[in-house]
VOPAGU-2260 file (C-alpha; in pm, 1 decimal, decimal comma):
REM VOPAGU-2260
SITE   aa  ch    i         X         Y         Z
SITE  MET   A    0   -5779,1    -733,2    2346,9
SITE  ARG   A    1   -5784,9    -515,0    2657,1
SITE  HIS   A    2   -5941,7    -792,7    2865,2
SITE  LYS   A    3   -5684,2   -1043,0    2744,3
SITE  SER   A    4   -5398,7    -805,4    2822,1
SITE  MET   A    5   -5529,4    -736,9    3170,1
SITE  ARG   A    6   -5587,7   -1107,6    3239,8
SITE  ILE   A    7   -5226,7   -1177,0    3146,3
SITE  PHE   A    8   -5121,4    -890,7    3372,5
SITE  ILE   A    9   -5316,0   -1028,8    3669,0
SITE  ALA   A   10   -5196,2   -1383,6    3599,5
SITE  SER   A   11   -4837,1   -1264,2    3587,7
SITE  LEU   A   12   -4888,0   -1070,3    3906,5
SITE  ILE   A   13   -5022,0   -1374,4    4090,7
SITE  LEU   A   14   -4732,0   -1587,0    3964,8
SITE  ALA   A   15   -4499,4   -1322,9    4108,1
SITE  LEU   A   16   -4669,0   -1312,4    4448,8
SITE  PRO   A   17   -4442,3   -1577,6    4609,1
SITE  LEU   A   18   -4153,2   -1341,6    4534,5
SITE  LEU   A   19   -4311,7   -1072,2    4746,9
SITE  ILE   A   20   -4169,1   -1207,6    5069,5
SITE  SER   A   21   -3800,5   -1178,5    5137,2
SITE  CYS   A   22   -3788,9   -1246,3    5509,9
SITE  ARG   A   23   -3501,9   -1353,0    5729,1
SITE  ASN   A   24   -3563,3   -1535,3    6052,9
SITE  GLU   A   25   -3199,9   -1555,6    6149,8
SITE  PRO   A   26   -3147,9   -1502,2    6522,5
SITE  GLN   A   27   -2938,9   -1197,8    6602,1
SITE  GLU   A   28   -2685,7   -1174,8    6880,4
SITE  VAL   A   29   -2817,3    -937,1    7143,4
SITE  LEU   A   30   -2573,2    -664,2    7238,7
SITE  ALA   A   31   -2566,8    -589,6    7610,4
SITE  PRO   A   32   -2668,3    -228,8    7685,1
SITE  VAL   A   33   -2402,6       7,4    7811,6
SITE  ALA   A   34   -2434,0      79,6    8182,6
SITE  GLN   A   35   -2523,0     437,2    8253,9
SITE  ASN   A   36   -2357,9     667,5    8502,3
SITE  ASN   A   37   -2636,6     835,3    8699,5
SITE  THR   A   38   -2412,7    1128,8    8788,7
SITE  GLU   A   39   -2364,4    1229,9    8425,9
SITE  LYS   A   40   -2568,1    1490,7    8241,1
SITE  VAL   A   41   -2778,2    1296,5    7994,7
SITE  THR   A   42   -2727,6    1430,2    7642,1
SITE  LEU   A   43   -2906,5    1264,7    7350,5
SITE  GLU   A   44   -2853,2    1330,4    6980,7
SITE  CYS   A   45   -3162,6    1265,8    6765,4
SITE  VAL   A   46   -3185,5    1264,1    6384,9
SITE  VAL   A   47   -3485,5    1269,3    6150,5
SITE  PRO   A   48   -3513,9    1330,6    5772,6
SITE  PHE   A   49   -3558,0    1696,5    5676,3
SITE  ASP   A   50   -3726,0    1612,0    5344,9
SITE  ASP   A   51   -4011,5    1439,8    5527,9
SITE  VAL   A   52   -4241,9    1742,4    5538,5
SITE  LYS   A   53   -4466,6    1610,7    5814,0
SITE  LYS   A   54   -4176,3    1527,2    6044,5
SITE  ASN   A   55   -4002,7    1855,2    5971,8
SITE  GLU   A   56   -4317,4    2044,9    6070,2
SITE  ALA   A   57   -4403,9    1822,9    6366,0
SITE  PHE   A   58   -4062,7    1846,6    6532,4
SITE  GLU   A   59   -4014,6    2220,4    6484,2
SITE  HIS   A   60   -4040,1    2287,3    6859,7
SITE  PHE   A   61   -3945,9    1940,4    6983,0
SITE  GLU   A   62   -3614,7    2035,5    7146,0
SITE  ALA   A   63   -3763,6    2315,2    7355,1
SITE  ASP   A   64   -4070,4    2112,1    7452,0
SITE  MET   A   65   -3873,8    1803,0    7554,7
SITE  ASN   A   66   -3600,9    1992,5    7738,9
SITE  ALA   A   67   -3872,7    2169,3    7939,0
SITE  LEU   A   68   -4045,3    1836,8    8010,5
SITE  PHE   A   69   -3719,1    1655,5    8094,5
SITE  PRO   A   70   -3485,0    1912,4    8254,6
SITE  ASN   A   71   -3220,8    1646,7    8329,1
SITE  VAL   A   72   -3197,4    1546,1    7962,1
SITE  ASP   A   73   -3031,9    1767,7    7702,9
SITE  ILE   A   74   -3191,1    1676,5    7368,1
SITE  HIS   A   75   -3044,6    1785,2    7034,6
SITE  LEU   A   76   -3247,3    1722,9    6718,7
SITE  ASP   A   77   -3094,1    1741,7    6372,1
SITE  SER   A   78   -3270,2    1709,9    6037,0
SITE  ILE   A   79   -3078,1    1560,5    5745,6
SITE  LYS   A   80   -3157,3    1678,2    5394,3
SITE  GLY   A   81   -3175,5    1446,0    5095,4
SITE  ASP   A   82   -3384,3    1158,2    4964,4
SITE  ALA   A   83   -3408,3     822,5    5140,3
SITE  ASN   A   84   -3083,5     687,8    4995,1
SITE  ALA   A   85   -2891,0    1004,9    5080,5
SITE  TYR   A   86   -3038,0    1001,6    5430,5
SITE  ASN   A   87   -2937,0     638,6    5491,2
SITE  THR   A   88   -2585,0     706,3    5365,6
SITE  LYS   A   89   -2543,2    1007,3    5594,1
SITE  ILE   A   90   -2669,9     807,8    5890,5
SITE  LYS   A   91   -2406,4     539,5    5822,1
SITE  VAL   A   92   -2134,6     804,7    5813,6
SITE  MET   A   93   -2260,3     955,9    6139,4
SITE  MET   A   94   -2262,2     615,2    6307,1
SITE  TYR   A   95   -1884,0     595,4    6264,3
SITE  SER   A   96   -1817,2     957,6    6360,2
SITE  THR   A   97   -1709,8    1086,8    6701,0
SITE  THR   A   98   -2067,4    1199,1    6770,9
SITE  PRO   A   99   -2299,2     920,0    6652,3
SITE  PRO   A  100   -2673,2     976,5    6700,1
SITE  ASP   A  101   -2838,6     811,8    6998,5
SITE  ILE   A  102   -3181,7     805,5    6834,8
SITE  PHE   A  103   -3249,9     819,1    6461,9
SITE  TYR   A  104   -3528,2     743,5    6218,7
SITE  SER   A  105   -3534,9     462,8    5963,1
SITE  GLY   A  106   -3813,4     443,7    5708,6
SITE  ASP   A  107   -3644,9     155,1    5528,4
SITE  GLY   A  108   -3670,5    -197,9    5667,3
SITE  ASN   A  109   -3371,5    -310,1    5461,9
SITE  PHE   A  110   -3162,7     -31,8    5616,4
SITE  THR   A  111   -3274,3    -133,3    5966,3
SITE  ASN   A  112   -3176,8    -493,8    5896,2
SITE  GLN   A  113   -2835,7    -387,2    5767,4
SITE  LEU   A  114   -2769,4    -201,1    6091,1
SITE  SER   A  115   -2894,5    -485,8    6309,3
SITE  SER   A  116   -2672,3    -736,3    6124,4
SITE  THR   A  117   -2365,7    -528,0    6215,9
SITE  LYS   A  118   -2492,7    -486,1    6574,7
SITE  SER   A  119   -2508,2    -109,4    6526,6
SITE  ILE   A  120   -2851,9     -76,0    6687,8
SITE  GLN   A  121   -3006,0    -214,4    7003,0
SITE  PRO   A  122   -3302,3    -452,0    7028,3
SITE  LEU   A  123   -3588,3    -275,0    7202,8
SITE  GLY   A  124   -3845,4    -542,6    7278,6
SITE  LYS   A  125   -3766,6    -566,9    7650,1
SITE  LYS   A  126   -3739,3    -190,2    7698,5
SITE  LEU   A  127   -4070,4    -122,1    7521,3
SITE  ASN   A  128   -4239,4    -386,3    7736,4
SITE  GLU   A  129   -4100,8    -220,3    8049,8
SITE  LEU   A  130   -4228,8     117,5    7929,0
SITE  HIS   A  131   -4574,5     -37,5    7866,1
SITE  TYR   A  132   -4551,9     103,3    7515,7
SITE  TRP   A  133   -4778,1    -158,1    7358,0
SITE  ASP   A  134   -5061,7     -60,1    7592,8
SITE  ARG   A  135   -5071,6     285,2    7429,4
SITE  VAL   A  136   -5087,3     187,5    7063,4
SITE  ILE   A  137   -5330,2      -0,3    6840,4
SITE  PRO   A  138   -5279,6    -380,8    6832,9
SITE  THR   A  139   -5122,5    -388,3    6484,4
SITE  ALA   A  140   -4838,9    -156,0    6590,1
SITE  GLN   A  141   -4656,6    -447,9    6752,6
SITE  VAL   A  142   -4491,7    -608,9    6452,0
SITE  MET   A  143   -4201,0    -848,7    6501,1
SITE  GLY   A  144   -3905,0    -767,4    6277,7
SITE  ASP   A  145   -3746,0    -998,0    6023,7
SITE  THR   A  146   -3463,9   -1076,2    6265,7
SITE  GLY   A  147   -3698,7   -1200,5    6536,3
SITE  GLN   A  148   -3629,6    -883,4    6735,6
SITE  ILE   A  149   -3797,3    -544,0    6756,2
SITE  TYR   A  150   -3542,7    -274,1    6676,7
SITE  ALA   A  151   -3774,0      15,7    6589,4
SITE  VAL   A  152   -4012,1     224,5    6797,4
SITE  PRO   A  153   -4311,8     265,5    6561,5
SITE  ILE   A  154   -4377,4     628,6    6477,8
SITE  ASP   A  155   -4529,3     660,3    6129,4
SITE  GLU   A  156   -4899,8     676,0    6062,2
SITE  ALA   A  157   -5044,1     340,8    5960,4
SITE  SER   A  158   -5184,2     292,9    5610,9
SITE  TYR   A  159   -5455,5      51,2    5505,0
SITE  ASN   A  160   -5595,0     -73,6    5175,2
SITE  ILE   A  161   -5925,1     103,2    5113,5
SITE  MET   A  162   -6129,7     246,0    4830,3
SITE  LEU   A  163   -6232,4     610,3    4831,8
SITE  ILE   A  164   -6557,6     728,1    4675,5
SITE  ASN   A  165   -6658,8    1065,1    4535,9
SITE  THR   A  166   -6986,3    1107,9    4723,6
SITE  GLU   A  167   -7103,0    1386,1    4490,1
SITE  ILE   A  168   -7070,9    1161,3    4182,8
SITE  PHE   A  169   -7266,5     886,7    4358,6
SITE  SER   A  170   -7536,8    1129,3    4468,9
SITE  ASN   A  171   -7570,6    1315,3    4138,3
SITE  ASN   A  172   -7605,1     989,4    3945,2
SITE  ASN   A  173   -7836,4     817,3    4195,1
SITE  VAL   A  174   -7593,1     530,4    4247,1
SITE  LYS   A  175   -7615,9     341,9    4575,7
SITE  ILE   A  176   -7295,0     324,6    4775,5
SITE  PRO   A  177   -7213,9     -48,7    4751,8
SITE  GLU   A  178   -7219,8    -267,9    5061,2
SITE  SER   A  179   -7149,5    -597,5    4884,1
SITE  PHE   A  180   -6951,2    -718,2    4587,3
SITE  GLU   A  181   -7264,3    -759,0    4378,4
SITE  GLU   A  182   -7360,6    -399,1    4453,9
SITE  LEU   A  183   -7007,1    -289,4    4363,2
SITE  LYS   A  184   -7042,6    -457,9    4022,7
SITE  GLY   A  185   -7382,4    -292,8    3984,3
SITE  ALA   A  186   -7231,9      49,1    4053,6
SITE  VAL   A  187   -6959,5     -21,7    3796,7
SITE  ASN   A  188   -7220,0     -89,3    3527,8
SITE  GLN   A  189   -7416,5     225,2    3617,2
SITE  PHE   A  190   -7112,0     450,0    3593,2
SITE  LYS   A  191   -7003,8     291,5    3264,9
SITE  GLU   A  192   -7342,5     378,3    3115,9
SITE  LYS   A  193   -7279,6     741,4    3211,4
SITE  ASN   A  194   -6923,2     738,3    3069,3
SITE  ILE   A  195   -6770,4     779,5    3415,3
SITE  ILE   A  196   -6465,9     570,4    3506,0
SITE  PRO   A  197   -6596,0     339,1    3778,7
SITE  ILE   A  198   -6263,9     268,3    3957,1
SITE  ALA   A  199   -5930,6     445,8    3918,6
SITE  LEU   A  200   -5643,0     201,5    3974,4
SITE  GLY   A  201   -5271,9     246,2    3912,7
SITE  GLY   A  202   -5126,3     -69,9    3761,8
SITE  LYS   A  203   -4787,3      52,1    3645,6
SITE  ASP   A  204   -4574,3     -98,2    3923,7
SITE  GLY   A  205   -4818,6    -370,8    4026,5
SITE  MET   A  206   -4842,7    -273,2    4394,0
SITE  PRO   A  207   -5192,7    -112,7    4384,2
SITE  VAL   A  208   -5321,4    -418,9    4197,8
SITE  TYR   A  209   -5173,9    -649,2    4459,8
SITE  ASN   A  210   -5317,0    -425,8    4734,2
SITE  MET   A  211   -5662,8    -461,5    4579,6
SITE  ILE   A  212   -5630,1    -840,0    4576,6
SITE  GLU   A  213   -5502,1    -831,5    4934,0
SITE  GLY   A  214   -5792,0    -601,8    5028,6
SITE  PHE   A  215   -6049,3    -852,9    4908,1
SITE  ALA   A  216   -5856,8   -1140,7    5068,4
SITE  GLY   A  217   -5837,6    -961,3    5403,0
SITE  ALA   A  218   -6212,2    -896,2    5396,8
SITE  ILE   A  219   -6262,1   -1274,0    5387,5
SITE  ASP   A  220   -5999,4   -1362,4    5648,9
SITE  ASP   A  221   -5830,8   -1100,1    5867,5
SITE  GLU   A  222   -5540,5   -1339,5    5936,6
SITE  ILE   A  223   -5468,4   -1444,5    5578,0
SITE  THR   A  224   -5132,5   -1268,8    5539,5
SITE  GLY   A  225   -5001,8   -1411,2    5866,6
SITE  LYS   A  226   -5113,2   -1758,5    5757,3
SITE  ILE   A  227   -4921,0   -1719,3    5432,1
SITE  VAL   A  228   -4604,0   -1609,9    5609,0
SITE  SER   A  229   -4630,6   -1898,9    5857,3
SITE  GLY   A  230   -4686,6   -2146,6    5574,3
SITE  ASN   A  231   -5042,0   -2235,3    5677,4
SITE  ASP   A  232   -5185,4   -2091,1    5355,8
SITE  GLY   A  233   -5058,4   -1972,0    5020,7
SITE  PHE   A  234   -5119,2   -1726,2    4742,2
SITE  SER   A  235   -5271,6   -2011,4    4543,2
SITE  GLY   A  236   -5504,2   -2103,6    4830,3
SITE  GLU   A  237   -5879,3   -2055,5    4839,1
SITE  ILE   A  238   -5878,7   -1706,7    4995,4
SITE  PHE   A  239   -5640,0   -1538,0    4752,5
SITE  SER   A  240   -5797,9   -1728,4    4464,3
SITE  LYS   A  241   -6137,7   -1579,8    4550,9
SITE  ALA   A  242   -5983,4   -1235,2    4580,5
SITE  THR   A  243   -5810,7   -1271,3    4243,2
SITE  ARG   A  244   -6131,3   -1387,0    4077,6
SITE  ALA   A  245   -6306,7   -1077,7    4215,5
SITE  VAL   A  246   -6048,3    -846,9    4056,6
SITE  THR   A  247   -6070,7   -1045,2    3733,5
SITE  GLN   A  248   -6449,0    -997,5    3729,6
SITE  LEU   A  249   -6401,4    -623,1    3766,4
SITE  ILE   A  250   -6155,8    -629,5    3475,6
SITE  GLU   A  251   -6409,8    -813,8    3260,8
SITE  LEU   A  252   -6665,8    -543,1    3345,4
SITE  ASP   A  253   -6421,6    -271,5    3227,0
SITE  ALA   A  254   -6428,8    -128,7    3579,1
SITE  PHE   A  255   -6092,0      42,6    3543,7
SITE  GLN   A  256   -5961,8     318,2    3320,3
SITE  GLU   A  257   -5802,9     231,4    2986,1
SITE  LYS   A  258   -5436,2     130,8    2980,8
SITE  THR   A  259   -5442,2      46,0    3350,1
SITE  GLN   A  260   -5104,4    -127,5    3316,2
SITE  THR   A  261   -4928,0     193,8    3216,4
SITE  ILE   A  262   -5089,1     432,7    3465,9
SITE  SER   A  263   -4918,9     512,5    3796,2
SITE  ASP   A  264   -5100,9     540,4    4127,0
SITE  GLU   A  265   -5049,3     918,2    4115,9
SITE  GLU   A  266   -5213,0     935,9    3772,1
SITE  ALA   A  267   -5501,7     720,6    3895,4
SITE  GLY   A  268   -5541,9     959,4    4187,0
SITE  ASN   A  269   -5557,7    1256,0    3951,2
SITE  LEU   A  270   -5842,7    1088,8    3761,2
SITE  PHE   A  271   -6030,8    1061,5    4091,2
SITE  TYR   A  272   -5950,2    1412,6    4211,1
SITE  SER   A  273   -6063,5    1560,0    3878,6
SITE  SER   A  274   -6400,3    1378,2    3917,5
SITE  LYS   A  275   -6337,8    1159,1    3612,9
SITE  ALA   A  276   -6357,1     846,6    3830,6
SITE  ALA   A  277   -6614,4     762,1    4097,4
SITE  ILE   A  278   -6394,2     529,6    4306,0
SITE  TYR   A  279   -6021,4     524,5    4378,1
SITE  ALA   A  280   -5850,5     201,4    4490,5
SITE  THR   A  281   -5570,2     331,3    4710,7
SITE  SER   A  282   -5449,6     346,9    5071,9
SITE  SER   A  283   -5578,0     542,8    5368,4
SITE  ASP   A  284   -5286,1     787,2    5356,4
SITE  GLN   A  285   -5453,6     947,1    5053,0
SITE  LEU   A  286   -5771,3    1029,0    5244,5
SITE  THR   A  287   -5659,6    1372,8    5362,4
SITE  MET   A  288   -5550,4    1469,4    5009,6
SITE  ALA   A  289   -5881,5    1346,0    4868,3
SITE  LYS   A  290   -6074,1    1548,0    5125,3
SITE  GLN   A  291   -5884,4    1861,8    5022,5
SITE  GLN   A  292   -5913,8    1802,4    4649,0
SITE  LEU   A  293   -6283,8    1712,8    4656,5
SITE  LYS   A  294   -6374,7    1972,8    4920,9
SITE  GLY   A  295   -6482,3    1709,8    5170,7
SITE  LYS   A  296   -6706,1    1514,9    4930,5
SITE  VAL   A  297   -6525,9    1185,9    4986,1
SITE  ALA   A  298   -6588,6     877,3    5196,3
SITE  VAL   A  299   -6417,2     546,5    5272,2
SITE  LEU   A  300   -6543,1     232,8    5099,3
SITE  TYR   A  301   -6422,1     -84,4    5270,0
SITE  TYR   A  302   -6358,1    -393,2    5061,4
SITE  PRO   A  303   -6676,5    -603,2    5062,0
SITE  ASN   A  304   -6667,0    -957,5    5190,2
SITE  LEU   A  305   -6677,4   -1216,3    4910,8
SITE  SER   A  306   -6839,3   -1486,9    5119,6
SITE  GLU   A  307   -7116,8   -1665,4    4934,1
SITE  THR   A  308   -7334,3   -1684,8    5245,2
SITE  ASN   A  309   -7615,7   -1436,8    5301,4
SITE  ARG   A  310   -7509,7   -1391,5    5664,4
SITE  PRO   A  311   -7432,5   -1021,8    5722,9
SITE  ILE   A  312   -7069,8    -941,1    5797,0
SITE  PRO   A  313   -7062,7    -679,7    6075,6
SITE  LYS   A  314   -6692,7    -596,9    6049,7
SITE  ASN   A  315   -6513,6    -368,3    5808,0
SITE  ILE   A  316   -6181,5    -548,3    5772,7
SITE  VAL   A  317   -5885,2    -370,0    5620,6
SITE  SER   A  318   -5539,4    -490,0    5520,4
SITE  GLY   A  319   -5225,4    -305,2    5616,4
SITE  GLY   A  320   -5089,2    -137,6    5926,6
SITE  PRO   A  321   -4753,4      -1,8    6047,2
SITE  LYS   A  322   -4446,3     -94,6    5845,3
SITE  LYS   A  323   -4219,3    -359,8    5985,8
SITE  ASP   A  324   -3865,1    -263,9    6094,4
SITE  CYS   A  325   -3938,1     106,3    6043,9
SITE  GLY   A  326   -3936,1     375,5    6309,4
SITE  LEU   A  327   -3694,3     520,1    6565,8
SITE  LEU   A  328   -3375,6     320,6    6624,1
SITE  ILE   A  329   -3136,4     332,7    6921,3
SITE  SER   A  330   -2763,9     325,9    6848,2
SITE  SER   A  331   -2562,5      53,9    7022,7
SITE  SER   A  332   -2301,3     316,0    7108,6
SITE  THR   A  333   -2536,1     531,5    7316,4
SITE  LYS   A  334   -2430,6     587,2    7676,0
SITE  TYR   A  335   -2791,4     609,2    7786,4
SITE  PRO   A  336   -2992,4     321,1    7633,9
SITE  THR   A  337   -3274,5     341,1    7890,1
SITE  GLU   A  338   -3319,0     716,4    7854,8
SITE  ALA   A  339   -3287,4     690,3    7476,4
SITE  ALA   A  340   -3568,9     436,1    7461,9
SITE  SER   A  341   -3789,0     659,3    7679,1
SITE  ILE   A  342   -3723,2     965,8    7463,0
SITE  ALA   A  343   -3783,8     763,9    7144,2
SITE  VAL   A  344   -4127,3     675,1    7280,4
SITE  GLU   A  345   -4186,7    1043,2    7360,9
SITE  MET   A  346   -4083,8    1134,2    7004,3
SITE  SER   A  347   -4330,2     879,7    6867,4
SITE  MET   A  348   -4613,3    1017,3    7079,7
SITE  TYR   A  349   -4516,6    1377,5    6999,6
SITE  TYR   A  350   -4530,3    1310,7    6625,3
SITE  ASN   A  351   -4856,6    1119,6    6639,2
SITE  LYS   A  352   -5014,4    1392,1    6851,9
SITE  TYR   A  353   -4920,4    1637,8    6576,7
SITE  LEU   A  354   -5078,8    1407,8    6316,3
SITE  TYR   A  355   -5398,4    1381,0    6516,9
SITE  GLU   A  356   -5429,3    1747,7    6611,4
SITE  ASN   A  357   -5383,2    1853,4    6249,9
SITE  SER   A  358   -5579,1    1565,9    6093,1
SITE  LYS   A  359   -5272,7    1460,0    5892,8
SITE  GLY   A  360   -5315,3    1083,3    5902,0
SITE  ALA   A  361   -5421,5     772,9    6093,3
SITE  THR   A  362   -5218,5     758,7    6415,4
SITE  ILE   A  363   -5091,9     435,4    6569,2
SITE  TYR   A  364   -5206,5     535,0    6919,2
SITE  ASN   A  365   -5523,5     426,8    7094,4
SITE  LEU   A  366   -5694,1     759,8    7144,3
SITE  ASP   A  367   -5929,4     623,8    7412,5
SITE  ASN   A  368   -5657,1     671,7    7672,8
SITE  LEU   A  369   -5530,7    1009,7    7552,2
SITE  GLU   A  370   -5661,2    1362,0    7594,1
SITE  TRP   A  371   -5549,9    1492,8    7256,0
SITE  LYS   A  372   -5764,9    1761,8    7098,0
SITE  GLN   A  373   -5791,1    1834,7    6727,4
SITE  ASN   A  374   -5710,9    2189,0    6614,3
SITE  ILE   A  375   -5917,8    2164,3    6296,6
SITE  VAL   A  376   -6239,4    1998,1    6189,8
SITE  PRO   A  377   -6183,0    1622,2    6229,3
SITE  ASN   A  378   -6154,9    1408,6    5919,7
SITE  VAL   A  379   -6459,7    1186,1    5963,9
SITE  GLY   A  380   -6319,2     918,0    5736,8
SITE  ILE   A  381   -5996,9     888,7    5936,3
SITE  SER   A  382   -6186,7     897,3    6266,4
SITE  GLU   A  383   -6413,5     612,7    6157,1
SITE  LEU   A  384   -6115,9     419,3    6024,3
SITE  MET   A  385   -5930,8     455,2    6356,5
SITE  MET   A  386   -6237,4     346,0    6552,8
SITE  ASN   A  387   -6245,6      39,3    6332,1
SITE  VAL   A  388   -5878,6     -66,2    6323,5
SITE  LYS   A  389   -5825,4     -47,2    6700,5
SITE  GLN   A  390   -6067,5    -339,3    6734,9
SITE  LYS   A  391   -5915,0    -684,8    6748,3
SITE  GLY   A  392   -5978,4    -885,8    6433,7
SITE  HIS   A  393   -6048,6    -587,9    6209,2
SITE  VAL   A  394   -5706,4    -571,0    6045,6
SITE  ASN   A  395   -5532,4    -818,5    5821,3
SITE  ARG   A  396   -5178,7    -738,5    5931,9
SITE  ARG   A  397   -4915,7    -693,5    5668,4
SITE  PRO   A  398   -4604,1    -870,1    5794,7
SITE  LEU   A  399   -4487,4    -889,3    5434,4
SITE  LYS   A  400   -4153,4    -714,6    5456,9
SITE  ASN   A  401   -3905,6    -616,6    5188,3
SITE  CYS   A  402   -4167,0    -657,4    4915,7
SITE  ILE   A  403   -3985,9    -714,4    4588,8
SITE  PHE   A  404   -4184,7    -642,4    4276,1
SITE  SER   A  405   -4022,3    -727,4    3943,3
SITE  PHE   A  406   -4301,2    -674,4    3696,6
SITE  GLU   A  407   -4103,6    -519,1    3411,2
SITE  ASN   A  408   -4098,6    -850,6    3229,4
SITE  SER   A  409   -4444,0    -963,0    3337,8
SITE  ILE   A  410   -4662,5    -664,1    3251,4
SITE  VAL   A  411   -4804,2    -677,5    2901,2
SITE  HIS   A  412   -4845,2    -327,6    2754,3
């Protein structure tokens, strides 16, 4: 009964995949930047969310540091309290006030698109090219927005579909860390015999299940998502079909915990952190938490290639990357568009330097050209991941924007 229920769940998920993309390619009118007066004192108002713990910590000394670095620019940084919806609402109110922000953060692509449709923010593609911004970041950071313009300076750490393994469980049970799909299935059977959950997977909202399918698909073809968006492939094509069959095989092996459809990703993570599960299908942003919870006894397991050939695959391909239409936006009402773009780039670098120095996540910057030093013991998993994803062809980009999951009627409990 469980297998049948899960098959229906996966089938329903795949039928819903075409609904995942809600992209607009409507051209947007470009608003001419306001000419600056070089004799004026440059004052810039910046806003970030207070409830974002990482940003709140990272920008604690930002004003003082930037004002010392740029003595001709007076930078004010405010943090707005409240959840994402409250933050977006307050930003809208501020935009129509007498002191609108020059630079502000958007972690919501829909919100960014709303502002671009009303010409409230400035396109930044040309300015970022002039600042040579794309030379500093990993290749996948340059993601074209839904409008055909780039309105956001990327700032957030990138996340990728990976599996995490409890190295102590593998070692104590003499299970080989899998390097192929067949070895992954073998590990599943070995853990089942020892009454250990092989793979923890949250299936409640469908996203982790889709991410697993996408992970397998990306391991076959690092350009599969782009091909789907461009219409050169589809969710029913050969690549996604192979990936779906792989997940179905794992279901038939009872690789996941019971009642997968009703367990959230957080609950799946707790199974892994409590050493009840050997593997956790998740994203790279959970790696730091896993390292803390398991006292360092964790490693990254990349999705194995499903190719039927015996030819070794030298690359560890991951799916994911920076979110589209999310980052630092520049208000159309700013008096200093050029300076605002430069400071937004500085804010992005400042935040990512904090992430790197404190081992808080996978930065979007190419560290080969930077002299950043880590304050704590480096997270080996993140370091290896960053060495991997900066290489061309190692990342299946995720241009899927505004993902809409409506699984309430499709999940069979």
